[in-house]
VOBA-1610 file (N, C-alpha, C; in pm, whole numbers, padded with zeros to 5 digits, always signed):
BEGIN
Met+00086-00115+00000Met+00000+00000+00000Met+00088+00118+00000Ala+00128+00334-00081Ala+00180+00396+00040Ala+00080+00375+00143Gly+00028+00276+00166Gly-00082+00285+00256Gly-00104+00160+00329Asp-00232+00127+00344Asp-00270+00020+00431Asp-00274-00113+00359Gly-00241-00115+00234Gly-00252-00239+00161Gly-00150-00254+00052Leu-00192-00312-00060Leu-00099-00359-00160Leu-00050-00258-00260Gln-00132-00169-00300Gln-00103-00088-00416Gln+00023-00004-00395Trp+00119-00017-00487Trp+00239+00066-00482Trp+00212+00196-00556Pro+00272+00305-00512Pro+00250+00432-00580Pro+00324+00435-00713Asp+00312+00547-00785Asp+00386+00561-00909Asp+00534+00543-00882Glu+00607+00500-00986Glu+00751+00482-00971Glu+00817+00613-00928Glu+00932+00598-00864Glu+01006+00715-00819Glu+01038+00806-00937Ser+01067+00931-00905Ser+01093+01026-01012Ser+01207+00979-01100Glu+01194+01012-01226Glu+01288+00963-01327Glu+01428+01015-01302Pro+01529+00925-01296Pro+01665+00971-01273Pro+01716+01056-01388Gln+01810+01141-01358Gln+01872+01223-01460Gln+01973+01139-01538Asp+01983+01163-01668Asp+02083+01096-01749Asp+02221+01137-01698Ser+02308+01037-01672Ser+02436+01068-01609Ser+02554+01056-01705Gly+02529+01055-01834Gly+02640+01047-01925Gly+02593+01042-02068Glu+02686+01015-02160Glu+02652+01005-02300Glu+02559+00886-02322Ala+02474+00894-02423Ala+02388+00781-02457Ala+02473+00661-02492Cys+02422+00542-02460Cys+02499+00420-02482Cys+02537+00401-02628Ala+02450+00446-02719Ala+02475+00427-02861Ala+02598+00503-02908Ser+02647+00599-02827Ser+02763+00678-02870Ser+02890+00595-02870Gly+02889+00486-02791Gly+03007+00400-02787Gly+03118+00454-02701Gln+03099+00567-02633Gln+03204+00622-02550Gln+03218+00543-02422Ala+03341+00528-02376Ala+03366+00455-02252Ala+03323+00541-02134Asp+03281+00476-02029Asp+03238+00545-01908Asp+03281+00460-01790Ala+03365+00519-01704Ala+03417+00443-01590Ala+03308+00399-01496Asp+03195+00471-01494Asp+03087+00438-01402Asp+02987+00339-01462Leu+03010+00298-01587Leu+02915+00211-01653Leu+02921+00070-01595Glu+02807+00009-01578Glu+02798-00128-01530Glu+02721-00210-01632Leu+02772-00327-01666Leu+02702-00418-01754Leu+02628-00520-01668Arg+02495-00522-01677Arg+02416-00618-01602Arg+02363-00723-01699Gln+02399-00848-01680Gln+02355-00957-01767Gln+02250-01040-01692Val+02135-01054-01754Val+02025-01128-01692Val+01962-01218-01798Glu+01885-01315-01751Glu+01816-01407-01842Glu+01668-01406-01810Val+01587-01400-01913Val+01442-01398-01897Val+01396-01535-01846Ser+01318-01534-01739Ser+01269-01659-01680Ser+01137-01700-01744Ala+01092-01819-01709Ala+00965-01868-01760Ala+00849-01779-01715Val+00864-01719-01597Val+00758-01631-01545Val+00740-01509-01635Gln+00850-01462-01698Gln+00843-01342-01781Gln+00821-01372-01929His+00798-01497-01964His+00776-01534-02105His+00656-01458-02161Gln+00676-01394-02276Gln+00574-01317-02346Gln+00532-01189-02271Val+00618-01141-02182Val+00596-01014-02113Val+00667-00904-02190Arg+00614-00782-02183Arg+00680-00667-02245Arg+00824-00656-02195Leu+00914-00614-02282Leu+01055-00603-02245Leu+01075-00506-02129Asp+01007-00390-02132Asp+01030-00294-02023Asp+00978-00348-01890Lys+00869-00423-01892Lys+00818-00482-01769Lys+00911-00592-01717Ala+00961-00674-01809Ala+01054-00779-01769Ala+01181-00718-01709Leu+01230-00610-01771Leu+01350-00544-01719Leu+01326-00491-01578Ala+01208-00435-01554Ala+01177-00380-01421Ala+01180-00489-01315Glu+01148-00613-01354Glu+01152-00724-01260Glu+01292-00784-01248Leu+01367-00785-01357Leu+01500-00844-01357Leu+01605-00750-01299Val+01581-00619-01309Val+01674-00520-01255Val+01594-00426-01164Pro+01550-00475-01049Pro+01451-00402-00969Pro+01501-00276-00902Glu+01633-00253-00900Glu+01680-00130-00836Glu+01664-00006-00922Phe+01617-00024-01048Phe+01590+00089-01135Phe+01441+00094-01166Ser+01389+00215-01181Ser+01247+00229-01214Ser+01223+00191-01360Arg+01098+00157-01388Arg+01061+00120-01524Arg+01084+00237-01619Ser+01058+00359-01573Ser+01077+00476-01660Ser+01224+00494-01697Tyr+01315+00469-01601Tyr+01457+00482-01631Tyr+01502+00374-01727Leu+01451+00253-01710Leu+01489+00145-01801Leu+01436+00171-01941Gln+01319+00232-01952Gln+01269+00272-02084Gln+01360+00376-02147Gln+01415+00464-02064Gln+01510+00563-02113Gln+01635+00495-02168Leu+01683+00393-02096Leu+01800+00319-02145Leu+01769+00249-02278Leu+01647+00196-02289Leu+01608+00133-02415Leu+01617+00232-02531Ser+01564+00352-02508Ser+01562+00452-02615Ser+01703+00497-02653Gln+01798+00483-02561Gln+01936+00525-02588Gln+02022+00413-02646Gly+01962+00295-02666Gly+02038+00185-02721Gly+02125+00116-02618Cys+02089+00124-02492Cys+02170+00068-02384Cys+02130-00074-02346Val+02034-00131-02418Val+01988-00266-02387Val+02009-00354-02509Arg+02072-00470-02487Arg+02092-00567-02594Arg+02015-00693-02559Leu+01938-00741-02657Leu+01857-00861-02642Leu+01911-00966-02737Asn+01966-01074-02682Asn+02027-01180-02764Asn+02128-01121-02861Asp+02215-01031-02807Asp+02327-00969-02879Asp+02284-00865-02983Gln+02154-00828-02984Gln+02106-00725-03074Gln+02053-00607-02993Val+02083-00485-03036Val+02034-00367-02967Val+01881-00366-02972Ala+01819-00347-02855Ala+01672-00345-02845Ala+01626-00204-02817His+01521-00162-02887His+01469-00026-02869His+01323-00022-02826Lys+01248-00129-02850Lys+01103-00125-02833Lys+01062-00177-02695Pro+01008-00089-02610Pro+00963-00133-02477Pro+00856-00240-02482Ala+00773-00238-02589Ala+00660-00332-02597Ala+00699-00467-02656His+00824-00484-02695His+00866-00612-02753His+00843-00724-02651Lys+00783-00837-02693Lys+00755-00949-02605Lys+00878-01040-02596Val+00927-01058-02476Val+01045-01142-02456Val+01003-01288-02443Arg+01102-01377-02455Arg+01077-01520-02444Arg+01167-01578-02336Ala+01120-01682-02271Ala+01201-01750-02169Ala+01334-01792-02229Gly+01442-01762-02157Gly+01576-01795-02205Gly+01645-01684-02280Asp+01572-01577-02317Asp+01636-01463-02382Asp+01746-01407-02293Arg+01857-01367-02354Arg+01969-01307-02281Arg+01964-01156-02297Val+01969-01086-02186Val+01960-00940-02187Val+02083-00882-02120Val+02143-00783-02186Val+02255-00709-02127Val+02214-00563-02120Val+02224-00505-02002Val+02186-00365-01981Val+02309-00286-01939Glu+02334-00175-02010Glu+02443-00085-01972Glu+02384+00022-01880Met+02432+00025-01757Met+02372+00113-01658Met+02477+00204-01596Arg+02429+00321-01555Arg+02511+00415-01481Arg+02445+00438-01346Pro+02522+00464-01243Pro+02463+00474-01109Pro+02369+00594-01095Thr+02261+00572-01024Thr+02168+00679-00987Thr+02140+00666-00837Gln+02070+00762-00781Gln+02034+00750-00641Gln+01951+00624-00617Gln+01868+00589-00714Gln+01786+00470-00699Gln+01871+00344-00686Ser+01965+00325-00780Ser+02044+00204-00778Ser+02132+00199-00653Gln+02187+00313-00613Gln+02273+00316-00496Gln+02194+00297-00367Ala+02063+00319-00375Ala+01980+00302-00255Ala+01962+00156-00219Phe+01975+00066-00316Phe+01956-00076-00291Phe+02085-00135-00232Lys+02118-00093-00110Lys+02238-00138-00043Lys+02204-00186+00096Pro+02277-00288+00143Pro+02248-00340+00277Pro+02286-00242+00386Glu+02203-00235+00489Glu+02232-00156+00608Glu+02198-00239+00731Gln+02281-00227+00832Gln+02259-00301+00955Gln+02162-00222+01043Leu+02035-00251+01027Leu+01929-00183+01101Leu+01851-00286+01181Pro+01803-00250+01299Pro+01727-00346+01379Pro+01593-00380+01314Leu+01556-00506+01321Leu+01428-00552+01271Leu+01361-00640+01376Asp+01232-00620+01396Asp+01154-00703+01487Asp+01091-00814+01403Val+01156-00930+01397Val+01108-01043+01319Val+01023-01131+01410Val+00894-01145+01377Val+00805-01223+01462Val+00788-01366+01412Tyr+00827-01392+01287Tyr+00825-01529+01234Tyr+00925-01537+01119Glu+00991-01653+01108Glu+01086-01672+00999Glu+01102-01820+00969Asp+01106-01853+00840Asp+01147-01986+00798Asp+01228-01972+00669Ala+01253-02082+00600Ala+01338-02076+00481Ala+01272-02004+00365His+01140-01981+00373His+01066-01930+00259His+01019-01785+00276Leu+00992-01743+00398Leu+00938-01609+00420Leu+00965-01566+00563Leu+00943-01440+00589Leu+00948-01388+00724Leu+00840-01284+00742Val+00801-01262+00867Val+00703-01160+00901Val+00770-01065+00999Val+00766-00935+00967Val+00827-00835+01053Val+00721-00744+01112Asn+00750-00691+01228Asn+00665-00593+01294Asn+00731-00457+01273Lys+00682-00383+01174Lys+00744-00254+01137Lys+00707-00145+01238Pro+00805-00072+01288Pro+00773+00038+01378Pro+00725+00160+01299Ala+00647+00244+01365Ala+00611+00372+01303Ala+00738+00453+01279Gly+00741+00524+01167Gly+00857+00606+01132Gly+00953+00540+01035Leu+00939+00410+01013Leu+01028+00339+00921Leu+00966+00337+00782Val+01037+00392+00684Val+00992+00389+00544Val+01016+00249+00489Val+00924+00198+00409Val+00935+00061+00358Val+01034+00051+00244His+01028+00141+00148His+01104+00128+00023His+01174+00259-00009Pro+01301+00255-00056Pro+01369+00380-00092Pro+01291+00461-00194Ala+01290+00592-00173Ala+01219+00684-00262Ala+01280+00822-00240Pro+01250+00918-00327Pro+01306+01052-00308Pro+01281+01103-00167Gly+01388+01149-00102Gly+01379+01196+00035Gly+01410+01090+00137Asn+01406+00964+00094Asn+01437+00851+00184Asn+01513+00744+00106Trp+01635+00776+00067Trp+01712+00683-00013Trp+01785+00580+00072Ser+01781+00593+00203Ser+01848+00498+00291Ser+01768+00484+00419Gly+01809+00388+00503Gly+01742+00369+00631Gly+01603+00311+00620Thr+01574+00238+00512Thr+01440+00184+00490Thr+01433+00036+00531Leu+01313-00017+00532Leu+01295-00159+00558Leu+01370-00241+00454Leu+01365-00200+00328Leu+01436-00272+00224Leu+01586-00279+00254Asn+01646-00167+00294Asn+01788-00167+00329Asn+01816-00263+00444Ala+01726-00265+00543Ala+01743-00354+00658Ala+01735-00500+00616Leu+01643-00532+00524Leu+01630-00670+00477Leu+01756-00714+00402Leu+01812-00625+00321Leu+01935-00657+00249Leu+02050-00676+00346Gly+02052-00596+00453Gly+02159-00609+00553Gly+02147-00736+00634Arg+02028-00786+00645Arg+02004-00908+00724Arg+02033-01034+00646Asp+02009-01030+00514Asp+02023-01150+00431Asp+02067-01108+00291Ala+02190-01141+00254Ala+02244-01099+00124Ala+02163-01158+00009Gln+02096-01272+00029Gln+02017-01333-00077Gln+01894-01250-00112Ala+01857-01156-00025Ala+01739-01072-00052Ala+01758-00988-00178Leu+01885-00963-00216Leu+01909-00885-00337Leu+01866-00960-00462Gln+01851-01091-00453Gln+01810-01171-00568Gln+01659-01171-00589Val+01585-01111-00495Val+01439-01109-00503Val+01395-00964-00528Pro+01307-00939-00625Pro+01261-00802-00649Pro+01213-00736-00520Arg+01256-00610-00501Arg+01219-00532-00383Arg+01249-00606-00253Ala+01352-00689-00256Ala+01396-00765-00138Ala+01284-00851-00081Gly+01187-00885-00164Gly+01078-00972-00122Gly+00957-00902-00064Ile+00956-00770-00063Ile+00844-00694-00008Ile+00725-00706-00103Val+00611-00754-00054Val+00495-00777-00139Val+00379-00682-00109His+00386-00612+00003His+00285-00509+00033His+00350-00406+00123Arg+00283-00295+00145Arg+00347-00187+00219Arg+00259-00139+00333Leu+00323-00066+00421Leu+00255+00015+00521Leu+00309+00157+00507Asp+00224+00255+00534Asp+00272+00393+00535Asp+00387+00408+00634Lys+00468+00508+00614Lys+00580+00534+00704Lys+00534+00538+00850Asp+00424+00605+00878Asp+00381+00626+01016Asp+00275+00526+01063Thr+00254+00420+00984Thr+00170+00309+01029Thr+00261+00198+01077Ser+00229+00141+01191Ser+00309+00032+01247Ser+00242-00102+01220Gly+00318-00211+01239Gly+00256-00341+01234Gly+00319-00442+01140Leu+00244-00547+01112Leu+00294-00669+01048Leu+00301-00659+00896Met+00412-00711+00843Met+00431-00723+00699Met+00495-00858+00670Val+00448-00926+00565Val+00508-01052+00524Val+00607-01023+00411Val+00721-01090+00412Val+00829-01069+00316Val+00872-01204+00260Ala+00881-01214+00129Ala+00923-01339+00064Ala+01075-01349+00062Arg+01125-01473+00065Arg+01270-01494+00061Arg+01315-01556-00070Ser+01221-01575-00164Ser+01256-01625-00297Ser+01154-01573-00396Arg+01189-01576-00525Arg+01098-01527-00627Arg+00971-01612-00636Pro+00978-01747-00634Pro+00854-01824-00640Pro+00759-01794-00523Val+00814-01778-00403Val+00729-01746-00288Val+00671-01605-00301Met+00752-01512-00354Met+00701-01377-00376Met+00584-01380-00474Asp+00599-01451-00585Asp+00491-01458-00683Asp+00365-01520-00621Ala+00385-01624-00538Ala+00270-01689-00474Ala+00200-01595-00378Leu+00275-01520-00298Leu+00214-01426-00204Leu+00139-01314-00276Val+00196-01265-00384Val+00129-01160-00461Val-00005-01212-00515Arg-00004-01335-00567Arg-00129-01394-00616Arg-00230-01412-00503Met-00182-01454-00387Met-00272-01475-00273Met-00336-01345-00226Ile-00257-01239-00222Ile-00311-01109-00180Ile-00413-01061-00282Ala-00381-01076-00411Ala-00474-01033-00516Ala-00604-01113-00509Ala-00595-01240-00468Ala-00712-01326-00457Ala-00782-01312-00321Arg-00735-01219-00240Arg-00792-01193-00106Arg-00782-01315-00016Glu-00671-01386-00029Glu-00647-01504+00054Glu-00555-01472+00171Val-00519-01346+00187Val-00439-01300+00301Val-00527-01207+00383Ser-00549-01240+00509Ser-00633-01158+00596Ser-00546-01056+00668Arg-00582-00928+00654Arg-00505-00819+00718Arg-00600-00735+00802Gln-00572-00728+00929Gln-00656-00650+01020Gln-00572-00546+01093Tyr-00635-00432+01117Tyr-00570-00317+01178Tyr-00650-00269+01298Leu-00584-00199+01387Leu-00649-00126+01495Leu-00628+00023+01470Ala-00737+00099+01473Ala-00732+00242+01447Ala-00799+00317+01561Leu-00732+00422+01608Leu-00790+00510+01709Leu-00832+00638+01637Ala-00961+00668+01643Ala-01016+00776+01561Ala-01094+00874+01648Trp-01109+00993+01593Trp-01185+01098+01661Trp-01336+01072+01648Gly-01409+01113+01751Gly-01554+01114+01745Gly-01621+00998+01815Arg-01741+01022+01861Arg-01821+00917+01923Arg-01882+00830+01814Trp-01862+00700+01824Trp-01915+00606+01725Trp-02066+00592+01746Ala-02142+00620+01645Ala-02288+00613+01655Ala-02341+00504+01562Gly-02453+00446+01597Gly-02514+00346+01512Gly-02457+00207+01537Ala-02468+00121+01436Ala-02426-00018+01449Ala-02277-00029+01478Ala-02242-00128+01562Ala-02101-00146+01596Ala-02020-00191+01476Gln-02083-00259+01381Gln-02014-00308+01262Gln-02064-00235+01139Arg-01970-00191+01057Arg-02006-00122+00933Arg-01918-00172+00820Val-01973-00172+00701Val-01897-00204+00581Val-01895-00081+00492Val-01777-00039+00452Val-01763+00074+00360Val-01713+00021+00227Gln-01795+00037+00125Gln-01756+00004-00012Gln-01762+00133-00091Ala-01647+00197-00106Ala-01640+00326-00174Ala-01510+00332-00253Pro-01518+00353-00385Pro-01396+00359-00467Pro-01303+00469-00418Ile-01174+00444-00435Ile-01071+00539-00393Ile-00985+00579-00512Gly-00960+00708-00523Gly-00872+00761-00626Gly-00803+00885-00575Arg-00724+00946-00662Arg-00655+01069-00624Arg-00757+01179-00599Asp-00739+01253-00489Asp-00830+01362-00456Asp-00819+01470-00564Pro-00927+01500-00636Pro-00918+01598-00745Pro-00886+01739-00696Arg-00905+01765-00567Arg-00877+01898-00514Arg-00741+01909-00445Asn-00679+01794-00415Asn-00550+01795-00347Asn-00475+01670-00390Arg-00375+01687-00476Arg-00306+01573-00534Arg-00221+01497-00433Leu-00202+01552-00313Leu-00126+01483-00211Leu-00211+01381-00134Arg-00343+01387-00154Arg-00436+01303-00080Arg-00506+01205-00173Met-00561+01101-00111Met-00655+01015-00179Met-00794+01051-00129Ala-00898+01002-00198Ala-01035+01035-00158Ala-01130+00930-00213Thr-01249+00921-00152Thr-01354+00841-00213Thr-01405+00919-00335Val-01425+00849-00447Val-01457+00917-00572Val-01573+00848-00642Asp-01637+00923-00729Asp-01738+00871-00820Asp-01665+00826-00947Leu-01666+00696-00974Leu-01590+00643-01087Leu-01641+00692-01222Gln-01761+00747-01226Gln-01812+00803-01351Gln-01753+00941-01378Gln-01696+01001-01276Gln-01641+01136-01292Gln-01489+01141-01272His-01435+01050-01191His-01292+01054-01160His-01233+00913-01163Pro-01104+00901-01199Pro-01041+00769-01198Pro-01024+00718-01055Gly-01033+00588-01038Gly-01016+00528-00907Gly-01038+00378-00917Lys-01033+00312-00803Lys-01051+00167-00799Lys-01146+00130-00685Pro-01223+00023-00701Pro-01313-00020-00594Pro-01235-00051-00467Ala-01297-00025-00352Ala-01231-00049-00224Ala-01336-00086-00120Arg-01301-00185-00037Arg-01392-00226+00071Arg-01313-00242+00201Thr-01366-00186+00308Thr-01312-00204+00442Thr-01427-00235+00537Asp-01408-00335+00623Asp-01504-00365+00729Asp-01455-00303+00859Phe-01544-00239+00932Phe-01509-00175+01058Phe-01592-00233+01172Glu-01530-00246+01290Glu-01601-00292+01409Glu-01555-00210+01529Leu-01649-00147+01596Leu-01617-00071+01717Leu-01576-00168+01828Leu-01462-00140+01891Leu-01416-00220+02004Leu-01446-00150+02137Val-01415-00022+02144Val-01439+00055+02265Val-01435+00202+02227Gly-01510+00286+02300Gly-01509+00428+02267Gly-01571+00510+02376Asn-01563+00642+02361Asn-01629+00736+02452Asn-01676+00856+02370Asp-01702+00968+02435Asp-01754+01083+02362Asp-01649+01149+02272Glu-01521+01119+02296Glu-01415+01186+02220Glu-01355+01101+02109Val-01328+00974+02140Val-01254+00889+02047Val-01314+00749+02044Cys-01272+00670+01945Cys-01317+00531+01935Cys-01202+00445+01882Leu-01193+00325+01937Leu-01096+00227+01889Leu-01170+00128+01801Val-01123+00114+01676Val-01196+00037+01575Val-01104-00070+01516Arg-01160-00190+01497Arg-01089-00294+01425Arg-01127-00284+01278Cys-01026-00284+01191Cys-01047-00263+01047Cys-00997-00386+00971Thr-01079-00438+00883Thr-01041-00552+00800Thr-01040-00510+00654Leu-00924-00525+00592Leu-00910-00487+00451Leu-00956-00600+00360His-01031-00564+00257His-01065-00658+00150His-00995-00618+00020Thr-00950-00495+00012Thr-00871-00447-00101Thr-00753-00371-00041Gly-00659-00332-00125Gly-00540-00266-00074Gly-00510-00136-00146Arg-00598-00040-00135Arg-00577+00088-00202Arg-00491+00180-00115Thr-00427+00274-00180Thr-00344+00370-00108Thr-00424+00443-00002His-00376+00440+00123His-00439+00511+00236His-00583+00465+00261Gln-00615+00341+00226Gln-00755+00298+00225Gln-00825+00317+00359Ile-00769+00267+00467Ile-00835+00280+00597Ile-00848+00426+00637Arg-00745+00503+00615Arg-00747+00645+00651Arg-00855+00719+00575Val-00868+00688+00446Val-00969+00756+00364Val-01110+00712+00403His-01130+00581+00420His-01264+00534+00455His-01307+00581+00594Met-01215+00585+00690Met-01251+00636+00822Met-01286+00784+00814Ala-01210+00860+00738Ala-01241+01002+00722Ala-01377+01021+00655Ser-01413+00930+00562Ser-01542+00941+00496Ser-01658+00916+00592Leu-01630+00842+00703Leu-01730+00819+00807Leu-01731+00932+00911Arg-01650+01035+00886Arg-01632+01147+00980Arg-01567+01101+01110His-01478+01004+01095His-01396+00957+01206His-01249+00957+01161Pro-01190+01073+01134Pro-01049+01074+01094Pro-00962+01017+01207Leu-00853+00952+01170Leu-00765+00894+01270Leu-00698+01002+01353Val-00677+00973+01479Val-00605+01065+01565Val-00466+01089+01507Ala-00426+01216+01499Ala-00294+01260+01452Ala-00271+01235+01303Asp-00379+01215+01227Asp-00366+01200+01082Asp-00402+01333+01016Gly-00309+01426+01019Gly-00334+01560+00969Gly-00373+01565+00823Leu-00324+01470+00742Leu-00355+01472+00599Leu-00504+01456+00574Tyr-00572+01382+00663Tyr-00714+01356+00644Tyr-00800+01417+00755Gly-00749+01522+00816Gly-00831+01598+00909Gly-00829+01553+01052Gly-00737+01465+01087Gly-00729+01418+01225Gly-00630+01498+01307Ala-00679+01568+01408Ala-00592+01652+01491Ala-00505+01565+01582Leu-00396+01626+01632Leu-00313+01560+01731Leu-00394+01538+01858Gly-00358+01435+01934Gly-00429+01408+02058Gly-00349+01317+02147Gly-00356+01338+02277Gly-00280+01257+02370Gly-00132+01268+02343Val-00062+01155+02339Val+00082+01154+02313Val+00113+01125+02167Leu+00014+01101+02087Leu+00037+01056+01950Leu+00087+01168+01860Gln+00193+01136+01786Gln+00250+01228+01689Gln+00243+01171+01548Arg+00175+01058+01534Arg+00160+00995+01401Arg+00021+00934+01396Gln-00026+00905+01273Gln-00162+00851+01261Gln-00176+00723+01343Ala-00286+00711+01413Ala-00307+00602+01508Ala-00358+00478+01436Leu-00267+00410+01367Leu-00304+00294+01287Leu-00196+00187+01302His-00240+00064+01333His-00146-00045+01360His-00199-00173+01297Ala-00117-00238+01215Ala-00152-00365+01151Ala-00124-00476+01252Phe-00229-00520+01324Phe-00206-00608+01438Phe-00220-00756+01406Arg-00285-00792+01295Arg-00307-00934+01266Arg-00286-00962+01117Leu-00217-01073+01091Leu-00191-01118+00954Leu-00214-01268+00951Ala-00300-01316+00862Ala-00331-01459+00855Ala-00335-01504+00710Phe-00274-01620+00683Phe-00269-01673+00547Phe-00225-01818+00552Gln-00243-01888+00442Gln-00194-02025+00429Gln-00053-02019+00372His+00040-02082+00439His+00180-02078+00396His+00189-02126+00251Pro+00249-02045+00162Pro+00249-02080+00019Pro+00330-02204-00016Val+00415-02252+00074Val+00496-02372+00046Val+00447-02491+00127Thr+00431-02474+00258Thr+00395-02586+00344Thr+00246-02608+00355Gly+00166-02506+00323Gly+00022-02516+00337Gly-00027-02495+00479Gln+00064-02468+00573Gln+00028-02447+00713Gln-00054-02320+00729Ala-00157-02326+00816Ala-00235-02206+00847Ala-00152-02116+00939Met-00127-01994+00894Met-00043-01900+00968Met-00131-01789+01025Glu-00109-01754+01150Glu-00175-01639+01210Glu-00076-01569+01302Leu-00039-01447+01268Leu+00056-01369+01344Leu-00013-01245+01400Arg+00027-01207+01522Arg-00029-01088+01585Arg+00084-01004+01641Ala+00062-00873+01641Ala+00158-00778+01699Ala+00082-00688+01795Pro+00121-00684+01922Pro+00049-00600+02019Pro+00059-00452+01985Leu-00033-00375+02037Leu-00029-00231+02014Leu+00104-00173+02062Pro+00164-00083+01986Pro+00288-00019+02030Pro+00263+00077+02146Ala+00372+00119+02209Ala+00362+00197+02333Ala+00284+00326+02316Asp+00301+00396+02202Asp+00234+00526+02188Asp+00082+00510+02181Met+00034+00404+02114Met-00111+00383+02107Met-00167+00334+02241Leu-00088+00253+02314Leu-00131+00213+02447Leu-00141+00333+02541Gln-00045+00423+02531Gln-00049+00544+02614Gln-00168+00631+02578Ala-00205+00633+02449Ala-00321+00712+02407Ala-00449+00651+02464Leu-00459+00519+02467Leu-00576+00455+02526Leu-00586+00489+02675Asp-00472+00489+02744Asp-00472+00527+02885Asp-00514+00672+02902Phe-00467+00758+02813Phe-00498+00900+02821Phe-00649+00922+02814Trp-00718+00845+02729Trp-00863+00860+02715Trp-00940+00757+02800Ala-00867+00686+02887Ala-00929+00589+02977Ala-01014+00486+02902Leu-00958+00438+02791Leu-01025+00333+02714Leu-00966+00198+02749Gly-01044+00110+02805Gly-00997-00023+02836Gly-00996-00111+02711Tyr-00886-00183+02691Tyr-00876-00271+02573Tyr-00798-00394+02614Asn-00855-00512+02590Asn-00793-00635+02635Asn-00712-00705+02528Gly-00697-00641+02414Gly-00615-00700+02308Gly-00686-00799+02220Gly-00818-00811+02230Gly-00891-00907+02149Gly-00920-00858+02009
//
């Protein structure tokens, strides 16, 4: 999600060209030749899409730029067409120059709270404040850097095995693949809604009406503020269907603690749907939630993750207790919560 679920935002801003076009034939000390082979998974996929998966430290837009400059050779022939369909076993050589993006994919020794691990995947409890993936303004110190620092083999998996995201200031559980086949399986499972993701949200306002509510409202870019997402009318604005189930756990006249179950993974989905109910999250300034208690970040925590292990078939259920700042906020408003 940048948000509560799966959807990744647009690719990072396009890197600046750092030298002569590859077709010029000029030598460049910073040039790197990356040799890769198209796998069966990428058979009949567009060349630019296959490159984005085979060389994940560069954005698709930058790789398209390299294609246009003659920097990509397919089976010893210069390739120019991004839409060309590759075949399993094709040999690809890419001439690359370093950018902030490529240099960002480096291991860093950062602490990680790993709540489950086996040979195929791991589940981490991400703290609030940790960015998941390098991007402009956060080229280092991310979860991806920490995963690379923990296991050198993570560099062989696109995005170090990250299959979904949490916002920087959302805490909680994330599943990470340790191989490409497991990553592909997890992505399919999430798309098929076979991964259960539940969150705890502390929001402003007295909860009125039924304790359980279902919000089915498409989400797209806010037409009035491009930094936000919003519920939209698909006949008037672009967007995608989104569903979140909400259940009141405890509340008073000021705030309410709500359990949220995602059925889709749109950017900022829970934050947007809660705001649409006139219950913006505490400390979520982007969607109208004022600061409150000790909280300095949106009060959202991914507390439960459940799925069938893609290799062993074992039923997995992981939980992460509320972090200290949200527990302190519950104490501040005298809300009793037993962790159920």
